[in-house]
Structures are given as C-alpha cells and as structure tokens.
PDB file with SEQRES, HELIX, SHEET and CRYST1 records, atoms N, CA, C and O in Angstrom:
SEQRES   1 A   79  MET SER THR LYS LYS SER PRO GLU GLU LEU LYS SER VAL          
SEQRES   2 A   79  PHE GLU LYS TYR ALA ALA LYS GLU GLY ASP PRO ASN GLN          
SEQRES   3 A   79  LEU SER LYS ALA GLU LEU LYS LEU LEU ILE GLN ALA GLU          
SEQRES   4 A   79  PHE PRO SER VAL LEU LYS GLY PRO LYS THR LEU ASP ASP          
SEQRES   5 A   79  LEU PHE GLN GLU VAL ASP LYS ASN GLY ASP GLY GLU VAL          
SEQRES   6 A   79  SER PHE GLU GLU PHE GLN LEU PHE VAL LYS LYS MET CYS          
SEQRES   7 A   79  GLN                                                          
HELIX    1 AA1 PRO A    7  ALA A   18  1                                  12    
HELIX    2 AA2 LYS A   29  GLU A   39  1                                  11    
HELIX    3 AA3 PRO A   41  LYS A   45  5                                   5    
HELIX    4 AA4 LEU A   50  VAL A   57  1                                   8    
HELIX    5 AA5 PHE A   67  CYS A   78  1                                  12    
SHEET    1 AA1 2 GLN A  26  LEU A  27  0                                        
SHEET    2 AA1 2 VAL A  65  SER A  66 -1                                        
CRYST1    1.000    1.000    1.000  90.00  90.00  90.00 P 1           1          
ATOM      1  N   MET A   1       9.786  -5.513 -10.360  1.00  0.00           N  
ATOM      2  CA  MET A   1       9.446  -4.053 -10.497  1.00  0.00           C  
ATOM      3  C   MET A   1      10.724  -3.466 -11.038  1.00  0.00           C  
ATOM      4  O   MET A   1      11.821  -3.860 -10.641  1.00  0.00           O  
ATOM      5  N   SER A   2      10.587  -2.572 -11.899  1.00  0.00           N  
ATOM      6  CA  SER A   2      11.563  -1.743 -12.506  1.00  0.00           C  
ATOM      7  C   SER A   2      11.874  -0.549 -11.535  1.00  0.00           C  
ATOM      8  O   SER A   2      10.947  -0.059 -10.890  1.00  0.00           O  
ATOM      9  N   THR A   3      13.122  -0.078 -11.417  1.00  0.00           N  
ATOM     10  CA  THR A   3      13.309   1.116 -10.631  1.00  0.00           C  
ATOM     11  C   THR A   3      12.982   2.266 -11.424  1.00  0.00           C  
ATOM     12  O   THR A   3      13.045   3.365 -10.872  1.00  0.00           O  
ATOM     13  N   LYS A   4      12.590   2.181 -12.816  1.00  0.00           N  
ATOM     14  CA  LYS A   4      12.197   3.272 -13.569  1.00  0.00           C  
ATOM     15  C   LYS A   4      10.664   3.454 -13.359  1.00  0.00           C  
ATOM     16  O   LYS A   4       9.871   3.152 -14.251  1.00  0.00           O  
ATOM     17  N   LYS A   5      10.284   3.936 -12.205  1.00  0.00           N  
ATOM     18  CA  LYS A   5       8.872   4.132 -12.034  1.00  0.00           C  
ATOM     19  C   LYS A   5       8.628   5.693 -11.788  1.00  0.00           C  
ATOM     20  O   LYS A   5       9.527   6.424 -11.372  1.00  0.00           O  
ATOM     21  N   SER A   6       7.522   6.078 -12.036  1.00  0.00           N  
ATOM     22  CA  SER A   6       7.040   7.450 -11.854  1.00  0.00           C  
ATOM     23  C   SER A   6       7.023   7.609 -10.321  1.00  0.00           C  
ATOM     24  O   SER A   6       6.985   6.631  -9.574  1.00  0.00           O  
ATOM     25  N   PRO A   7       7.056   8.949  -9.860  1.00  0.00           N  
ATOM     26  CA  PRO A   7       6.939   9.193  -8.406  1.00  0.00           C  
ATOM     27  C   PRO A   7       5.462   8.656  -7.836  1.00  0.00           C  
ATOM     28  O   PRO A   7       5.338   8.312  -6.661  1.00  0.00           O  
ATOM     29  N   GLU A   8       4.473   8.623  -8.689  1.00  0.00           N  
ATOM     30  CA  GLU A   8       3.228   8.216  -8.328  1.00  0.00           C  
ATOM     31  C   GLU A   8       3.221   6.714  -8.156  1.00  0.00           C  
ATOM     32  O   GLU A   8       2.681   6.203  -7.174  1.00  0.00           O  
ATOM     33  N   GLU A   9       3.838   5.969  -9.136  1.00  0.00           N  
ATOM     34  CA  GLU A   9       3.951   4.496  -8.907  1.00  0.00           C  
ATOM     35  C   GLU A   9       4.766   4.186  -7.636  1.00  0.00           C  
ATOM     36  O   GLU A   9       4.314   3.399  -6.804  1.00  0.00           O  
ATOM     37  N   LEU A  10       5.906   4.762  -7.478  1.00  0.00           N  
ATOM     38  CA  LEU A  10       6.727   4.502  -6.350  1.00  0.00           C  
ATOM     39  C   LEU A  10       5.894   4.724  -5.017  1.00  0.00           C  
ATOM     40  O   LEU A  10       5.977   3.908  -4.099  1.00  0.00           O  
ATOM     41  N   LYS A  11       5.123   5.804  -4.939  1.00  0.00           N  
ATOM     42  CA  LYS A  11       4.325   6.166  -3.742  1.00  0.00           C  
ATOM     43  C   LYS A  11       3.305   5.185  -3.626  1.00  0.00           C  
ATOM     44  O   LYS A  11       2.917   4.951  -2.481  1.00  0.00           O  
ATOM     45  N   SER A  12       2.755   4.522  -4.624  1.00  0.00           N  
ATOM     46  CA  SER A  12       1.684   3.433  -4.499  1.00  0.00           C  
ATOM     47  C   SER A  12       2.356   2.173  -3.973  1.00  0.00           C  
ATOM     48  O   SER A  12       1.817   1.508  -3.089  1.00  0.00           O  
ATOM     49  N   VAL A  13       3.526   1.838  -4.505  1.00  0.00           N  
ATOM     50  CA  VAL A  13       4.223   0.734  -3.861  1.00  0.00           C  
ATOM     51  C   VAL A  13       4.561   0.899  -2.435  1.00  0.00           C  
ATOM     52  O   VAL A  13       4.373  -0.014  -1.630  1.00  0.00           O  
ATOM     53  N   PHE A  14       5.047   2.023  -2.111  1.00  0.00           N  
ATOM     54  CA  PHE A  14       5.453   2.369  -0.784  1.00  0.00           C  
ATOM     55  C   PHE A  14       4.156   2.236   0.134  1.00  0.00           C  
ATOM     56  O   PHE A  14       4.191   1.559   1.162  1.00  0.00           O  
ATOM     57  N   GLU A  15       3.137   2.836  -0.235  1.00  0.00           N  
ATOM     58  CA  GLU A  15       1.852   2.802   0.668  1.00  0.00           C  
ATOM     59  C   GLU A  15       1.308   1.458   0.765  1.00  0.00           C  
ATOM     60  O   GLU A  15       0.703   1.148   1.792  1.00  0.00           O  
ATOM     61  N   LYS A  16       1.464   0.539  -0.279  1.00  0.00           N  
ATOM     62  CA  LYS A  16       1.023  -0.871  -0.209  1.00  0.00           C  
ATOM     63  C   LYS A  16       1.602  -1.582   0.946  1.00  0.00           C  
ATOM     64  O   LYS A  16       0.924  -2.257   1.720  1.00  0.00           O  
ATOM     65  N   TYR A  17       3.021  -1.391   1.050  1.00  0.00           N  
ATOM     66  CA  TYR A  17       3.778  -2.110   2.035  1.00  0.00           C  
ATOM     67  C   TYR A  17       3.666  -1.302   3.570  1.00  0.00           C  
ATOM     68  O   TYR A  17       3.582  -1.930   4.625  1.00  0.00           O  
ATOM     69  N   ALA A  18       3.679   0.016   3.499  1.00  0.00           N  
ATOM     70  CA  ALA A  18       3.646   0.748   4.716  1.00  0.00           C  
ATOM     71  C   ALA A  18       2.392   0.498   5.481  1.00  0.00           C  
ATOM     72  O   ALA A  18       2.365   0.626   6.705  1.00  0.00           O  
ATOM     73  N   ALA A  19       1.340   0.140   4.771  1.00  0.00           N  
ATOM     74  CA  ALA A  19      -0.089  -0.009   5.490  1.00  0.00           C  
ATOM     75  C   ALA A  19      -0.272  -1.377   6.129  1.00  0.00           C  
ATOM     76  O   ALA A  19      -1.293  -1.670   6.752  1.00  0.00           O  
ATOM     77  N   LYS A  20       0.790  -2.232   5.946  1.00  0.00           N  
ATOM     78  CA  LYS A  20       0.643  -3.485   6.557  1.00  0.00           C  
ATOM     79  C   LYS A  20       0.690  -3.584   8.106  1.00  0.00           C  
ATOM     80  O   LYS A  20       0.094  -4.498   8.675  1.00  0.00           O  
ATOM     81  N   GLU A  21       1.445  -2.584   8.838  1.00  0.00           N  
ATOM     82  CA  GLU A  21       1.422  -2.561  10.104  1.00  0.00           C  
ATOM     83  C   GLU A  21       1.813  -1.068  10.589  1.00  0.00           C  
ATOM     84  O   GLU A  21       2.408  -0.302   9.830  1.00  0.00           O  
ATOM     85  N   GLY A  22       1.458  -0.725  11.838  1.00  0.00           N  
ATOM     86  CA  GLY A  22       1.773   0.617  12.351  1.00  0.00           C  
ATOM     87  C   GLY A  22       1.470   1.816  11.498  1.00  0.00           C  
ATOM     88  O   GLY A  22       0.406   1.868  10.882  1.00  0.00           O  
ATOM     89  N   ASP A  23       2.387   2.815  11.431  1.00  0.00           N  
ATOM     90  CA  ASP A  23       2.206   4.029  10.736  1.00  0.00           C  
ATOM     91  C   ASP A  23       2.227   3.888   9.301  1.00  0.00           C  
ATOM     92  O   ASP A  23       3.235   3.487   8.720  1.00  0.00           O  
ATOM     93  N   PRO A  24       1.042   4.235   8.635  1.00  0.00           N  
ATOM     94  CA  PRO A  24       0.978   4.010   7.277  1.00  0.00           C  
ATOM     95  C   PRO A  24       1.800   4.980   6.293  1.00  0.00           C  
ATOM     96  O   PRO A  24       1.765   4.905   5.065  1.00  0.00           O  
ATOM     97  N   ASN A  25       2.466   5.807   6.964  1.00  0.00           N  
ATOM     98  CA  ASN A  25       3.317   6.760   6.245  1.00  0.00           C  
ATOM     99  C   ASN A  25       4.829   6.494   6.489  1.00  0.00           C  
ATOM    100  O   ASN A  25       5.688   7.323   6.187  1.00  0.00           O  
ATOM    101  N   GLN A  26       5.111   5.249   7.073  1.00  0.00           N  
ATOM    102  CA  GLN A  26       6.408   4.801   7.432  1.00  0.00           C  
ATOM    103  C   GLN A  26       6.553   3.284   7.153  1.00  0.00           C  
ATOM    104  O   GLN A  26       5.624   2.499   7.340  1.00  0.00           O  
ATOM    105  N   LEU A  27       7.763   2.921   6.700  1.00  0.00           N  
ATOM    106  CA  LEU A  27       8.035   1.506   6.522  1.00  0.00           C  
ATOM    107  C   LEU A  27       8.828   0.993   7.793  1.00  0.00           C  
ATOM    108  O   LEU A  27       9.879   1.546   8.117  1.00  0.00           O  
ATOM    109  N   SER A  28       8.350   0.012   8.451  1.00  0.00           N  
ATOM    110  CA  SER A  28       9.158  -0.651   9.416  1.00  0.00           C  
ATOM    111  C   SER A  28      10.209  -1.589   8.827  1.00  0.00           C  
ATOM    112  O   SER A  28      10.103  -1.882   7.636  1.00  0.00           O  
ATOM    113  N   LYS A  29      11.176  -2.068   9.523  1.00  0.00           N  
ATOM    114  CA  LYS A  29      12.163  -2.993   8.898  1.00  0.00           C  
ATOM    115  C   LYS A  29      11.526  -4.159   8.360  1.00  0.00           C  
ATOM    116  O   LYS A  29      11.987  -4.625   7.318  1.00  0.00           O  
ATOM    117  N   ALA A  30      10.471  -4.738   8.944  1.00  0.00           N  
ATOM    118  CA  ALA A  30       9.753  -5.927   8.393  1.00  0.00           C  
ATOM    119  C   ALA A  30       9.073  -5.542   6.993  1.00  0.00           C  
ATOM    120  O   ALA A  30       9.147  -6.239   5.981  1.00  0.00           O  
ATOM    121  N   GLU A  31       8.441  -4.398   7.094  1.00  0.00           N  
ATOM    122  CA  GLU A  31       7.726  -3.871   5.838  1.00  0.00           C  
ATOM    123  C   GLU A  31       8.765  -3.692   4.714  1.00  0.00           C  
ATOM    124  O   GLU A  31       8.566  -4.108   3.573  1.00  0.00           O  
ATOM    125  N   LEU A  32       9.866  -3.061   5.094  1.00  0.00           N  
ATOM    126  CA  LEU A  32      10.982  -2.723   4.026  1.00  0.00           C  
ATOM    127  C   LEU A  32      11.394  -4.276   3.490  1.00  0.00           C  
ATOM    128  O   LEU A  32      11.494  -4.526   2.289  1.00  0.00           O  
ATOM    129  N   LYS A  33      11.584  -5.127   4.386  1.00  0.00           N  
ATOM    130  CA  LYS A  33      12.020  -6.422   3.933  1.00  0.00           C  
ATOM    131  C   LYS A  33      11.070  -7.085   2.906  1.00  0.00           C  
ATOM    132  O   LYS A  33      11.477  -7.630   1.880  1.00  0.00           O  
ATOM    133  N   LEU A  34       9.744  -6.993   3.275  1.00  0.00           N  
ATOM    134  CA  LEU A  34       8.782  -7.495   2.278  1.00  0.00           C  
ATOM    135  C   LEU A  34       8.794  -6.772   1.067  1.00  0.00           C  
ATOM    136  O   LEU A  34       8.724  -7.391   0.005  1.00  0.00           O  
ATOM    137  N   LEU A  35       8.876  -5.509   1.088  1.00  0.00           N  
ATOM    138  CA  LEU A  35       8.930  -4.637  -0.247  1.00  0.00           C  
ATOM    139  C   LEU A  35      10.096  -5.104  -1.059  1.00  0.00           C  
ATOM    140  O   LEU A  35       9.912  -5.441  -2.228  1.00  0.00           O  
ATOM    141  N   ILE A  36      11.304  -5.146  -0.506  1.00  0.00           N  
ATOM    142  CA  ILE A  36      12.549  -5.477  -1.224  1.00  0.00           C  
ATOM    143  C   ILE A  36      12.467  -6.903  -1.804  1.00  0.00           C  
ATOM    144  O   ILE A  36      12.795  -7.172  -2.960  1.00  0.00           O  
ATOM    145  N   GLN A  37      12.015  -7.771  -0.929  1.00  0.00           N  
ATOM    146  CA  GLN A  37      11.896  -9.148  -1.450  1.00  0.00           C  
ATOM    147  C   GLN A  37      10.984  -9.375  -2.593  1.00  0.00           C  
ATOM    148  O   GLN A  37      11.276 -10.225  -3.434  1.00  0.00           O  
ATOM    149  N   ALA A  38       9.830  -8.629  -2.689  1.00  0.00           N  
ATOM    150  CA  ALA A  38       8.821  -8.741  -3.698  1.00  0.00           C  
ATOM    151  C   ALA A  38       9.157  -7.817  -4.827  1.00  0.00           C  
ATOM    152  O   ALA A  38       8.946  -8.199  -5.978  1.00  0.00           O  
ATOM    153  N   GLU A  39       9.677  -6.599  -4.584  1.00  0.00           N  
ATOM    154  CA  GLU A  39       9.762  -5.583  -5.726  1.00  0.00           C  
ATOM    155  C   GLU A  39      11.212  -5.542  -6.197  1.00  0.00           C  
ATOM    156  O   GLU A  39      11.455  -5.371  -7.392  1.00  0.00           O  
ATOM    157  N   PHE A  40      12.138  -5.687  -5.336  1.00  0.00           N  
ATOM    158  CA  PHE A  40      13.700  -5.423  -5.787  1.00  0.00           C  
ATOM    159  C   PHE A  40      14.461  -6.706  -5.319  1.00  0.00           C  
ATOM    160  O   PHE A  40      15.453  -6.529  -4.611  1.00  0.00           O  
ATOM    161  N   PRO A  41      14.108  -7.926  -5.632  1.00  0.00           N  
ATOM    162  CA  PRO A  41      14.952  -9.055  -5.028  1.00  0.00           C  
ATOM    163  C   PRO A  41      16.370  -9.062  -5.340  1.00  0.00           C  
ATOM    164  O   PRO A  41      17.128  -9.576  -4.518  1.00  0.00           O  
ATOM    165  N   SER A  42      16.841  -8.560  -6.420  1.00  0.00           N  
ATOM    166  CA  SER A  42      18.305  -8.469  -6.668  1.00  0.00           C  
ATOM    167  C   SER A  42      19.041  -7.719  -5.708  1.00  0.00           C  
ATOM    168  O   SER A  42      20.254  -7.919  -5.649  1.00  0.00           O  
ATOM    169  N   VAL A  43      18.437  -6.771  -4.839  1.00  0.00           N  
ATOM    170  CA  VAL A  43      19.197  -5.954  -3.975  1.00  0.00           C  
ATOM    171  C   VAL A  43      19.729  -6.776  -2.783  1.00  0.00           C  
ATOM    172  O   VAL A  43      20.754  -6.423  -2.201  1.00  0.00           O  
ATOM    173  N   LEU A  44      19.032  -7.875  -2.419  1.00  0.00           N  
ATOM    174  CA  LEU A  44      19.469  -8.729  -1.361  1.00  0.00           C  
ATOM    175  C   LEU A  44      20.300  -9.798  -1.710  1.00  0.00           C  
ATOM    176  O   LEU A  44      20.574 -10.629  -0.845  1.00  0.00           O  
ATOM    177  N   LYS A  45      20.803  -9.920  -2.997  1.00  0.00           N  
ATOM    178  CA  LYS A  45      21.629 -10.937  -3.468  1.00  0.00           C  
ATOM    179  C   LYS A  45      23.126 -10.552  -3.300  1.00  0.00           C  
ATOM    180  O   LYS A  45      24.017 -11.384  -3.474  1.00  0.00           O  
ATOM    181  N   GLY A  46      23.364  -9.288  -2.962  1.00  0.00           N  
ATOM    182  CA  GLY A  46      24.739  -8.840  -2.724  1.00  0.00           C  
ATOM    183  C   GLY A  46      25.190  -9.080  -1.399  1.00  0.00           C  
ATOM    184  O   GLY A  46      24.536  -9.795  -0.640  1.00  0.00           O  
ATOM    185  N   PRO A  47      26.352  -8.491  -1.031  1.00  0.00           N  
ATOM    186  CA  PRO A  47      26.933  -8.793   0.365  1.00  0.00           C  
ATOM    187  C   PRO A  47      26.206  -8.066   1.491  1.00  0.00           C  
ATOM    188  O   PRO A  47      26.499  -8.344   2.654  1.00  0.00           O  
ATOM    189  N   LYS A  48      25.331  -7.205   1.233  1.00  0.00           N  
ATOM    190  CA  LYS A  48      24.590  -6.477   2.206  1.00  0.00           C  
ATOM    191  C   LYS A  48      23.402  -7.252   2.837  1.00  0.00           C  
ATOM    192  O   LYS A  48      22.590  -7.900   2.177  1.00  0.00           O  
ATOM    193  N   THR A  49      23.389  -7.129   4.064  1.00  0.00           N  
ATOM    194  CA  THR A  49      22.265  -7.823   4.867  1.00  0.00           C  
ATOM    195  C   THR A  49      21.124  -6.752   4.875  1.00  0.00           C  
ATOM    196  O   THR A  49      21.253  -5.573   4.548  1.00  0.00           O  
ATOM    197  N   LEU A  50      19.926  -7.405   5.327  1.00  0.00           N  
ATOM    198  CA  LEU A  50      18.810  -6.438   5.522  1.00  0.00           C  
ATOM    199  C   LEU A  50      19.125  -5.379   6.542  1.00  0.00           C  
ATOM    200  O   LEU A  50      18.727  -4.227   6.364  1.00  0.00           O  
ATOM    201  N   ASP A  51      19.777  -5.697   7.535  1.00  0.00           N  
ATOM    202  CA  ASP A  51      20.136  -4.848   8.635  1.00  0.00           C  
ATOM    203  C   ASP A  51      20.988  -3.620   8.016  1.00  0.00           C  
ATOM    204  O   ASP A  51      20.684  -2.448   8.240  1.00  0.00           O  
ATOM    205  N   ASP A  52      22.137  -4.025   7.176  1.00  0.00           N  
ATOM    206  CA  ASP A  52      22.920  -2.985   6.602  1.00  0.00           C  
ATOM    207  C   ASP A  52      22.055  -2.129   5.559  1.00  0.00           C  
ATOM    208  O   ASP A  52      22.242  -0.918   5.444  1.00  0.00           O  
ATOM    209  N   LEU A  53      21.233  -2.723   4.913  1.00  0.00           N  
ATOM    210  CA  LEU A  53      20.342  -1.938   3.956  1.00  0.00           C  
ATOM    211  C   LEU A  53      19.370  -1.061   4.643  1.00  0.00           C  
ATOM    212  O   LEU A  53      19.121   0.059   4.198  1.00  0.00           O  
ATOM    213  N   PHE A  54      18.795  -1.542   5.742  1.00  0.00           N  
ATOM    214  CA  PHE A  54      17.889  -0.708   6.586  1.00  0.00           C  
ATOM    215  C   PHE A  54      18.537   0.522   7.109  1.00  0.00           C  
ATOM    216  O   PHE A  54      17.954   1.606   7.082  1.00  0.00           O  
ATOM    217  N   GLN A  55      19.871   0.350   7.638  1.00  0.00           N  
ATOM    218  CA  GLN A  55      20.692   1.522   8.256  1.00  0.00           C  
ATOM    219  C   GLN A  55      21.043   2.393   7.165  1.00  0.00           C  
ATOM    220  O   GLN A  55      21.199   3.593   7.394  1.00  0.00           O  
ATOM    221  N   GLU A  56      21.198   1.891   5.909  1.00  0.00           N  
ATOM    222  CA  GLU A  56      21.527   2.876   4.814  1.00  0.00           C  
ATOM    223  C   GLU A  56      20.305   3.679   4.314  1.00  0.00           C  
ATOM    224  O   GLU A  56      20.370   4.846   3.929  1.00  0.00           O  
ATOM    225  N   VAL A  57      19.130   2.894   4.364  1.00  0.00           N  
ATOM    226  CA  VAL A  57      17.927   3.674   3.885  1.00  0.00           C  
ATOM    227  C   VAL A  57      17.335   4.628   4.942  1.00  0.00           C  
ATOM    228  O   VAL A  57      16.763   5.663   4.601  1.00  0.00           O  
ATOM    229  N   ASP A  58      17.492   4.240   6.310  1.00  0.00           N  
ATOM    230  CA  ASP A  58      16.829   5.067   7.367  1.00  0.00           C  
ATOM    231  C   ASP A  58      17.846   6.129   7.650  1.00  0.00           C  
ATOM    232  O   ASP A  58      18.611   5.991   8.604  1.00  0.00           O  
ATOM    233  N   LYS A  59      17.898   7.241   6.831  1.00  0.00           N  
ATOM    234  CA  LYS A  59      18.888   8.288   6.860  1.00  0.00           C  
ATOM    235  C   LYS A  59      18.884   9.081   8.310  1.00  0.00           C  
ATOM    236  O   LYS A  59      19.938   9.403   8.859  1.00  0.00           O  
ATOM    237  N   ASN A  60      17.717   9.333   8.813  1.00  0.00           N  
ATOM    238  CA  ASN A  60      17.637   9.959  10.184  1.00  0.00           C  
ATOM    239  C   ASN A  60      17.719   9.095  11.366  1.00  0.00           C  
ATOM    240  O   ASN A  60      17.700   9.568  12.503  1.00  0.00           O  
ATOM    241  N   GLY A  61      17.810   7.829  11.123  1.00  0.00           N  
ATOM    242  CA  GLY A  61      17.953   6.928  12.230  1.00  0.00           C  
ATOM    243  C   GLY A  61      16.809   6.743  13.307  1.00  0.00           C  
ATOM    244  O   GLY A  61      17.028   6.409  14.471  1.00  0.00           O  
ATOM    245  N   ASP A  62      15.539   7.008  12.760  1.00  0.00           N  
ATOM    246  CA  ASP A  62      14.412   6.887  13.617  1.00  0.00           C  
ATOM    247  C   ASP A  62      13.746   5.547  13.675  1.00  0.00           C  
ATOM    248  O   ASP A  62      12.701   5.410  14.311  1.00  0.00           O  
ATOM    249  N   GLY A  63      14.350   4.484  12.992  1.00  0.00           N  
ATOM    250  CA  GLY A  63      13.953   3.115  13.048  1.00  0.00           C  
ATOM    251  C   GLY A  63      12.800   2.851  12.022  1.00  0.00           C  
ATOM    252  O   GLY A  63      12.253   1.750  11.965  1.00  0.00           O  
ATOM    253  N   GLU A  64      12.464   3.860  11.243  1.00  0.00           N  
ATOM    254  CA  GLU A  64      11.433   3.681  10.167  1.00  0.00           C  
ATOM    255  C   GLU A  64      11.911   4.383   8.979  1.00  0.00           C  
ATOM    256  O   GLU A  64      12.787   5.246   9.039  1.00  0.00           O  
ATOM    257  N   VAL A  65      11.323   4.007   7.872  1.00  0.00           N  
ATOM    258  CA  VAL A  65      11.666   4.674   6.598  1.00  0.00           C  
ATOM    259  C   VAL A  65      10.469   5.409   5.979  1.00  0.00           C  
ATOM    260  O   VAL A  65       9.390   4.893   5.692  1.00  0.00           O  
ATOM    261  N   SER A  66      10.832   6.725   5.813  1.00  0.00           N  
ATOM    262  CA  SER A  66       9.819   7.524   5.209  1.00  0.00           C  
ATOM    263  C   SER A  66       9.782   7.445   3.727  1.00  0.00           C  
ATOM    264  O   SER A  66      10.717   6.886   3.154  1.00  0.00           O  
ATOM    265  N   PHE A  67       8.765   7.963   3.025  1.00  0.00           N  
ATOM    266  CA  PHE A  67       8.679   7.968   1.564  1.00  0.00           C  
ATOM    267  C   PHE A  67       9.982   8.717   1.049  1.00  0.00           C  
ATOM    268  O   PHE A  67      10.677   8.240   0.151  1.00  0.00           O  
ATOM    269  N   GLU A  68      10.241   9.810   1.618  1.00  0.00           N  
ATOM    270  CA  GLU A  68      11.453  10.512   1.028  1.00  0.00           C  
ATOM    271  C   GLU A  68      12.758   9.654   1.205  1.00  0.00           C  
ATOM    272  O   GLU A  68      13.586   9.629   0.295  1.00  0.00           O  
ATOM    273  N   GLU A  69      12.911   9.086   2.145  1.00  0.00           N  
ATOM    274  CA  GLU A  69      14.083   8.060   2.363  1.00  0.00           C  
ATOM    275  C   GLU A  69      14.023   6.958   1.328  1.00  0.00           C  
ATOM    276  O   GLU A  69      15.000   6.604   0.668  1.00  0.00           O  
ATOM    277  N   PHE A  70      12.810   6.441   1.230  1.00  0.00           N  
ATOM    278  CA  PHE A  70      12.637   5.410   0.081  1.00  0.00           C  
ATOM    279  C   PHE A  70      12.958   5.825  -1.273  1.00  0.00           C  
ATOM    280  O   PHE A  70      13.492   5.082  -2.097  1.00  0.00           O  
ATOM    281  N   GLN A  71      12.615   7.044  -1.486  1.00  0.00           N  
ATOM    282  CA  GLN A  71      12.745   7.568  -2.891  1.00  0.00           C  
ATOM    283  C   GLN A  71      14.222   7.766  -3.049  1.00  0.00           C  
ATOM    284  O   GLN A  71      14.709   7.494  -4.146  1.00  0.00           O  
ATOM    285  N   LEU A  72      15.011   8.217  -2.063  1.00  0.00           N  
ATOM    286  CA  LEU A  72      16.448   8.474  -2.225  1.00  0.00           C  
ATOM    287  C   LEU A  72      17.096   6.908  -2.439  1.00  0.00           C  
ATOM    288  O   LEU A  72      18.033   6.752  -3.221  1.00  0.00           O  
ATOM    289  N   PHE A  73      16.619   5.964  -1.811  1.00  0.00           N  
ATOM    290  CA  PHE A  73      17.022   4.658  -2.030  1.00  0.00           C  
ATOM    291  C   PHE A  73      16.910   4.190  -3.412  1.00  0.00           C  
ATOM    292  O   PHE A  73      17.889   3.747  -4.014  1.00  0.00           O  
ATOM    293  N   VAL A  74      15.605   4.284  -3.994  1.00  0.00           N  
ATOM    294  CA  VAL A  74      15.401   3.936  -5.335  1.00  0.00           C  
ATOM    295  C   VAL A  74      16.323   4.709  -6.262  1.00  0.00           C  
ATOM    296  O   VAL A  74      16.905   4.146  -7.190  1.00  0.00           O  
ATOM    297  N   LYS A  75      16.443   5.923  -6.018  1.00  0.00           N  
ATOM    298  CA  LYS A  75      17.200   6.769  -6.955  1.00  0.00           C  
ATOM    299  C   LYS A  75      18.658   6.258  -6.985  1.00  0.00           C  
ATOM    300  O   LYS A  75      19.238   6.113  -8.062  1.00  0.00           O  
ATOM    301  N   LYS A  76      19.255   5.984  -5.795  1.00  0.00           N  
ATOM    302  CA  LYS A  76      20.576   5.360  -5.682  1.00  0.00           C  
ATOM    303  C   LYS A  76      20.692   4.125  -6.527  1.00  0.00           C  
ATOM    304  O   LYS A  76      21.646   3.955  -7.287  1.00  0.00           O  
ATOM    305  N   MET A  77      19.630   3.191  -6.375  1.00  0.00           N  
ATOM    306  CA  MET A  77      19.711   1.948  -6.995  1.00  0.00           C  
ATOM    307  C   MET A  77      19.668   2.207  -8.548  1.00  0.00           C  
ATOM    308  O   MET A  77      20.182   1.318  -9.227  1.00  0.00           O  
ATOM    309  N   CYS A  78      19.174   3.205  -9.166  1.00  0.00           N  
ATOM    310  CA  CYS A  78      19.150   3.497 -10.454  1.00  0.00           C  
ATOM    311  C   CYS A  78      20.450   3.971 -11.140  1.00  0.00           C  
ATOM    312  O   CYS A  78      20.602   4.011 -12.361  1.00  0.00           O  
ATOM    313  N   GLN A  79      21.289   4.294 -10.297  1.00  0.00           N  
ATOM    314  CA  GLN A  79      22.583   4.853 -10.733  1.00  0.00           C  
ATOM    315  C   GLN A  79      23.557   3.833 -11.155  1.00  0.00           C  
ATOM    316  O   GLN A  79      24.676   4.170 -11.542  1.00  0.00           O  
TER     317      GLN A  79                                                      
END                                                                             
C-alpha cells in the first residue's frame, strides 16, 4: 500500500483492521501489527520494534491507536 492515499482510503484500511477485535474505532497492538505487516512492511525492517512503533503511534498512551493517531503516523511516514 502506498502512503499516498486519500483520507477515505486510509479510513477504510484502518476500519478493516480495527474491526478484527475489541473497539472498531481503535487499533490494538495486535491489530496495528497486522496492519503494518500487510500494508507497510518496510516500516518494520528498520531498527524499531513493534513495541517502539506502538509507543510512538499511541500519542495519548491509552494502549490503543485512534484513527487520528494513525493518520499522524502515516503523515510522518510520508515525510
């Protein structure tokens, strides 16, 4: 998946993975891992672990990733 997606396309990808378990409006760490592995595999090839990445994306520290946090993550990857 390219990081150059419209907000609607990003929302669709987010919802696809967020619906797998728990709150359909939040990504758990497991859901984020599945999304990254499938849609952004190059992200995990660097020195960061999934735990590092999750802490970076989960800006408010609630243990889940909202769509807004996910959008900020994708925007950062595009830079």
